[in-house]
C-alpha positions in Angstrom: 0.0 0.0 0.0 1.2 3.5 -0.8 0.3 6.3 1.7 0.6 10.0 1.4 1.2 11.7 4.8 0.6 15.4 5.7 0.8 17.3 8.9 -1.1 20.6 9.4 -2.6 22.7 12.1 -5.3 24.1 9.7 -8.7 22.5 10.1 -9.9 23.2 6.6 -6.6 21.9 5.0 -6.8 18.7 7.1 -10.4 18.2 6.1 -9.7 18.8 2.4 -6.6 16.4 2.4 -8.3 13.6 4.4 -11.0 13.2 1.8 -8.5 11.7 -0.6 -7.9 8.0 -0.7 -4.8 6.6 1.2 -4.0 9.9 2.7 -3.1 10.2 6.4 -3.3 13.7 8.0 -2.2 14.7 11.4 -4.1 17.8 12.6 -1.6 18.9 15.2 1.1 21.5 15.8 4.5 20.7 14.3 6.1 20.7 17.7 4.7 17.2 18.4 7.3 14.4 17.6 6.3 12.3 14.6 6.1 9.1 16.6 3.7 10.8 19.0 1.3 12.0 16.3 -1.8 9.9 15.8 -1.2 9.0 12.2 2.6 9.1 12.5 2.6 6.4 15.1 0.1 4.4 13.0 2.4 4.7 10.0 5.3 3.4 12.1 3.2 0.4 13.2 2.0 -0.4 9.7 5.6 -0.1 8.4 6.8 -2.6 11.1 4.0 -4.9 9.9 5.2 -4.5 6.3 1.7 -3.3 5.3 3.0 -0.1 3.7 5.4 -0.1 0.8 5.8 3.6 0.3 5.1 6.9 2.1 4.8 10.1 0.1 5.4 13.3 2.0 5.5 17.0 0.7 8.7 17.7 2.6 11.0 15.7 4.8 10.3 18.1 7.6 6.9 16.6 8.2 8.7 13.6 9.7 9.5 15.4 12.9 9.3 18.5 15.1 12.9 19.3 14.6 16.1 18.0 12.9 16.8 15.4 15.6 13.2 14.1 15.4 13.4 13.9 11.6 16.7 12.0 11.9 15.1 9.6 14.4 12.2 9.0 12.0 14.6 8.4 9.2 16.7 6.1 11.4 13.6 4.1 12.2 12.8 3.8 8.5 16.3 2.7 7.7 16.2 0.0 10.3 12.9 -1.2 8.9 14.7 -1.4 5.5 12.2 1.1 4.2 14.6 3.8 2.8 15.6 5.0 0.3 13.1 3.4 -2.1 10.1 3.5 0.3 10.1 7.3 0.8 9.1 9.8 -1.8 8.9 13.5 -1.7 6.3 15.3 -3.8 
């Protein structure tokens, strides 16, 4: 399965994005770590279970609240043998 992931704090943007198929949207401030976000933690769980083959994100910065959190997310993906082919920026 291929999933597109977005993070926003704008209700109308979240509503618009979430109407699309296979799109996960976290409606939260960007200061929340990726693994603590509702859809972020779900993505991690589904990746561990090998149910997701690719995640599409608009920018790599949505994978965390800061550089360290983004790197931790990437480290998790690498250990799951998910990168570099499993991640795609749009």
